[in-house]
N, C-alpha and C positions, 0 to 999 in steps of 0.2 A: 787050579786057581780060576781058570776060565769057567769051569762048571759051577763053581761057587758063585761067581758073579751072575751067571745066567739064572741060577736058583734064586738069588736075592732079587734080581730084576723081576722074575716071574711072581715071586711072593708080593713084591711091591705093586705090580699090576693088579693082582687079585685083590689086594687090600683096597686099592683105589677104586676098582670096579664095585667092590662090596660097599664102600662108603657112598659112591654115587647112587647105587641102587637103594641103599637105605635112605638117602636124602630124598630121592624121588618118591619113595613110598611115604615118607613123612609129609612131603609137601603136596603130593598129588593123591596118592591112595588113601591118606589118612585125613587130611584136613584141607581139602581144596575148597576155597571160598567161591561159591557159584553165584551167578546172577539170580535174582529172585524168580524171574520168569522161567529160568532153567530148573530151579528147584520145584516150581509148580508143575512143570512138565514131567519131572522125575516122579513126583507124587502121583500124577495121573497114570504114568506107565506102571508104577508099583501097584496101583489099584487094579489096573487091567490084569496084571499077573496074579493078583490075589483072587480075582473073580475066576480067572482061568483055572486056578488050582483048587478052588473051593466052589464048584458049580452047584453043589447041593444047597448052598445058602441063597441062591438067586434063581427064583422061578420065573422064567421068561414069559409065562402065561399070565402073570399077575403084575399089574402096574404097582410099583412101590419104590421108596427111596431108602437107602441104607447108608449110614455114615461110617466110614472107615477112618479111625484115628491115626495120627502119625505113629503112635506106639504100635499099633497093629501092623502098619506098613514097614516099620523098622525091623520087625521080627521076620527077617529073611527076604524082604521084597525090595528094600532100598537101604542105602547107607543112613546111619544115624544123622538126625538133623543137625546136631551140634558140630558135626564134622564137615558140614557144607556151608556154614555161615561163620562170620568172624566171631572170635571168642567173646566179644563184647555184645553180641546180638543174641537175643533170646526169642525163639519162635514157637508158635503152636498152630495147629490147624487140623484139617480133615479133608477127605475126599468124599463127596456125596455121590453115591452110585445110584443112578436112576434107571429103572426098568420101565420102559414106556412103549406101548404098542409093539412089544416083542423086540425092541432095540434096547441097547444099553448105552447110557451116557455117563460121562465122568466129569465132575465139577470140583476141582481142587480149590480149597480156601486156605490161605496162608496169612498169618498175622504175626508180624515181627515188630510190633510197636511203631515207633516213629520212623523206623527204617523202611518198612514196607507193609502194606496190607492189600490183599486182593480186593479189587474194586468191582462191585456189581454194576451192570449197565445202568440200572435205575439210579444208583448212587453217583456215577460219573455224570449223568445228565444233570442232576441237581447240583453237583459241585461246580459245574461249568456254566450254569444258567442262574440268573437272578430271578427270584419269584416276583412277578409284577402284579400291579393292580391297574395299570394303564399302559398303552403302547404295545408294540409287537414283542412277543416272547412267551415265557412259561407262566401259566396261571395255576393257582391252587383251587381245588374244588373239594372241600372236605379233606379226606385222606388221599385223594388222587390229584393228578396234575394233567394239564393239556396245553397245547400251544395255540395262540391267537395271533392274527396279523398275517402279513404277506412275507416280509423279510425276516424269517425266523431260522435259527440254526438247529434244525431237528432232523438232520440226515443221518442214516445208519447204513453201514455196509454189512450185509448178512447173506451168506451163501452165494456170493458172487453177484448179488443184485443190490441196487440202491432202493432204500425205503425212506419214508418220512414217519416220524413219531406222532401217532394220534393221541396217545395218552400213557401216563404212568398210573397203573391201577393201584388200589389200596393195598394189595398184597405184594407190591413192588414188581409185578410182571409188567411188561412193556408192550403196548399194542402198536403195531406198525401197519402202514398202508403202502402198497407198491407205488413207486414213482412213475413207472411206465406201465400202462394197462396192457392186459393180454389181448389176443385177437377178438374181434367182435363176435357176439353170439346172441341168441334169443334168451330173454329172461325165462320165458316159458312158451311152449307151443301146443298145449293141450286144447282140445275142443271145449269151448265154453258154451254151456247150454243156454245161459241167459242171453248171450250174444248171438247164438245160433251160427257160430263159426269158430275157427281156430285162432282166436285172439289171445289164448293163453289164460291161465288162472294164476292170480297174484298171491298165492300161498307159498311162502318160501319153504316151510316145513309142514308136513301133514302126516301125523303119526297113524292116522286111520286109513289113508290111501297111499298116495305117492308124493314125494317132495317135488319141488319145482325143477325144471330142466337145468337152470343155472346152478342149483344146489349140487346136482350130480356132476355138472360140468366142472366146477371149480374144485370139488373134492377129488376129481381125477388128477388135478395138478400134483397132488401129494404123492402120486405113484410115479411121477416123472422125476428122475434123479437130476435133470437139468434145471428143474424149477427150484427144488430144495434138495440138497445132497443128503444121502442117508445119514451121515454123521451129524448133520444139522437138524434133521427131523426130530431127534430126541430132545432138542432145545425148545421145541414148541410147547405151548400150554393150552389146555382146553379153555374155551371161553364161552360165555353166554351171550348170544347175539339178540339184540332188541329188534324184533321183526314185526311189531304191531303196525297197523295202518295209521295214516295221518291225513288230516284234511288241510286244504289250502289256507284256511282261515286260522289255523292253529299257530300260536305265537310262542309256544314253549320251546326251550332250548336245553332242557336238563334231562331229556330222555323219559319224562313221565308219561308221554303219549306212546312212543315206540316200545317202551319196555313193559307195557301191559301184556305183551305176548313175547315169550322168550323161546329161542332155540337153544337148548342146553347142550353143553359139552361138545362144542364145535372146534375143530382145529383150523378151519379156514372159513372166511365169510366175505361180506361186503360191508361198506360203511352204512350206518344208520343216518337218517336225514338230519337229526339234531346234531350229530357230530360235525356235519358240514356247516350248518347254520351258526353254531356257536363260535366258529373260528373267525368270522368277519368282525372287524372292529367298527363297522359302519352302524351308527344308531338307527339308520333307516332300514336295516336288515332285520325285519321282524317275523316274516312268514315266507313261505316258499315262493309266492308270486313276486316278491320284492327283488327287483333287479339290482338293488344296491348290495345284495349279498355277495356279488362278485368282487366288491371293493375290499381291500386290506385282508385278503383271504388266500393263504398259500395253496389251498386245495383247488382254487378256481383257475389256476394257471396251466391246466392241461388243455391244449387246443384240440379237443376231441369230445365225443360224447361217451359217457361211462355210467354204468348202472349203480344205483344204490340198492339196498336190501329192503327199502320201505315201500309198501303198497299204498295206493290212494284209498282213503276211507270212503265208503259208500259205493265202491266199485269192486268188481271181482276180476277185472282184466287189466287194470292200469297200475303201473309202477313208476316211481320217480326216477328220473335219470338227470344227469348233469351234462349239459351240452355247452361247451365253451364258457363254462362257469355259471350258466343259468339253469335254474331248476324248473322242471315241468313233468307232469305225469303223462306217460305214453302207454300204448298197448304193450303188454308183456311180450307179444309176438314180434315186436320190433327188434332190430339188432343194434347193440351197443357193446362197448368193451367192458369186461369185468376188471375192476381195479381192486385186487384182492387184499384182504386184511388178515393178519395173523397176530398171535401174541407169543412173546418169548417168556420162558420160565424165569422166575425171580432169581434163580441161581446162576443165570448166564452172566459172565463177567465181561468187562470191556478193558482192553489194554491201552487204548489211546483214542484220541479224537476230541473235537470240541463241537461237533454237529454241523460245521460249515460244509459246503459242497466240496471245498478243497481238502478238508480234514474231517470226514464223517466219523461218527463213533464206530469203532471197530469191535466186533464181537469176538471173544476168544474162541 
């Protein structure tokens, strides 16, 4: 009799355990509803596993982008999408795998209709900013956008550093400038034959001879993991820098002068003069000698001197720098601080932020 009771009890315990395990499988292993950012992370991890197991599809010597669909990733690399979302939610998406300079980056995109959609940085900026025609804020210029004024919400936190948004380009890439300049350096220190001394040569890029000293200097930053971490370098985009000379009487602010000469496919650079001038809301800011350009200009509020990329027209040794907000051409052999410029790839997403210093745009 006692044996029978023990047997019944054991059978009951086994049945209860079986039921509990089945319930856990149904609720957790089968249809766990996950937060959308967790799903994006799982998509990214699945893409990494796919690349690891299919290396023949990804040549690290060739820059390219490959889209992996959710259907591909569900085939042995992650759980089915419909088991990670509520039964009333329908999602589609992909992971863009980017091979760039020998590194591999992963950019998940998830669209679940009204419930969630991955937000690219360029989209978040435009969603949180009003497009203006007067006052401080975001302005449209054809298919691109840039900020004007002093009190503007254009802060971005990227790779552990704070940046300001210079522009949203027509391809939705986002151009940034450092908030805090790097240590001072010479723009160039070459011997100048016309000057008969080492005043430097104001040629940022010279395909026939050698580039400027500052070109080599700031490109060296990209090899420093503390400047931009390896996992973030793959988020950069090549950009064309406007490096043409400008005269002090020039009143253009659209790049028509500086962009007559282009340094193509650069990953890092310095600001062109027109990008500084167009920020000021002061009507008396017309040309480089105008001291009113310091007014209503968020780029003027760095209490230091820092280099632009723009040489002075009619000279071979002088380059414009910004000192306490004021513009002036000086010898390239002088020392000032480089305030570097980079561009983020259009596929870079942003998970939060409104551009204020307290809540900068955060890059995924």
